[in-house]
N, C-alpha and C positions, 0 to 999 in steps of 0.2 A: 592428500600429501603430509607430511608431518615436518616441521621447521627443524632446524637444530637450535640446541640450545646456547646461546651466544655468550661471549667470554665476558668476564667481567670489566677487561679493557671500554666496551661501550658504554658502561653506567657509572664507572668512576669518576669521581672529582680528581684532575692531574695537577691542578694547580696546586699543588698542596702543600701547605706550611708547614716549615719544622723550627723545632727549637734546639738550641743545644744544650747539654746536662748543666751543664754550671750557670744557665741564666737562672736567675731568680723568677720564685713562684707571681709575684705580679706582673713580671713581664709575660707571662706564659699569660695571663688572666685579659691583660690589655690584648694583645695578640687575637683575645679568641674573641672577645667584644669587637674589635676593628671589624673583623675579616668575618663574625659570624658563624665561627664555627666552632665543633664543641671536644673536638679530638687535634693533640697535635704529637705528630712523631719525635721523637729527642733521638736525637744525634749525638757522638762523642767521637771528635774528628773524621765526621763525614759518613761513621758506621752508626746505624738505626741499634739500640739498646734499649731502647721503652718506648712509650706511649703513655700521653697524659691527659687526662679528661678533665672537664671543666667541674665533673662530680669529686675525683680527687682530687682536684685544688681545693674544694671545699670542704672536704672530709678532712682536709689536714688542716686548714686553717681554724677547724673548730676545736683543735687543742688547745689547751692554754699556753702562755707564753709564745706562739706563732707569729712569727713578724716575717707575712710572703714577699718583702721585700730582701730579707734575709737568709731564705731557705729556699734552696734549689729545688729544681724541674726535677730532678734524679730524686729527691726524698719523696715526691710525688708520685712517681710516675710508676706503671707496671711495665716489668721486664720482662714479662712474660705475653711476648707479641705477635697477634696471629697475624703472618704475613702468606700473602697467594704473587702466583704470578699474573701479570699480567692474560695471559691467556687458560687462566684455568676460568670454568665454566662458571656460569651465576649460580646453577642451582646447588653445584658444590659450597662454594663461597656462601650461601646464603643457607645451605641447611645447615653446617659448621656454626657460622655463627649465631643463630637459632638456638641448637645444641648446647651451644658454650657459654650463651649468651654474652656473646662478643659484643661493644658497640660498635667495632671498626675492624676492616681489615686493613694491614696498609700492604698497598702494590709494591713489591721489590722485582728490578730487573736488574742482572748481573750488578747486585750487591748496591742498589742504588734505588732510593724510594723515587717512585714515578707516579706514585698517585693513593689515594686514599678512598676506601668503599665502605660507607657509613650508613647507617638505618636510614637516613635519609637518603640514598641513594639506589637502596634497595624496597623504598616506596615510590621512589621514581621510577623504576627497573618494573616496579610490578603494575604500576598504570599504563606504563608503555606497551606491556606483554598483553593487559588484560584488551587495552582498545586496538592492540593490532590482530592479534592471534583467536581473538574470542568473537570477531564480528563476522559478519556470515558472507 
């Protein structure tokens, strides 16, 4: 008996935190530390325009004369965001993330951010699938 491949909505993080593009990098760092996350979708007037990772922030901060309290998140974000629908299949999303080395997929439904799927979520999905599908 073959089981169908689950949709990304089964494994995505739904209480996704976002940040405004004009917020300072220091606020993004604080949010990431407090929420124990590594990716923040970046919004401009409620519309997704990018994603910033802790790695992006650290890279910008290594530049000379950078004050994280004065530099906007938009200066550190990646504008090329990998977005998917909540109904995208898990194998499609994981395959694309691996091929393009994306650390996350922002889940968007009708123009609104409804979740995020990260490499940590992928590991959780993998563990779940191994334990439920490979047992005899």
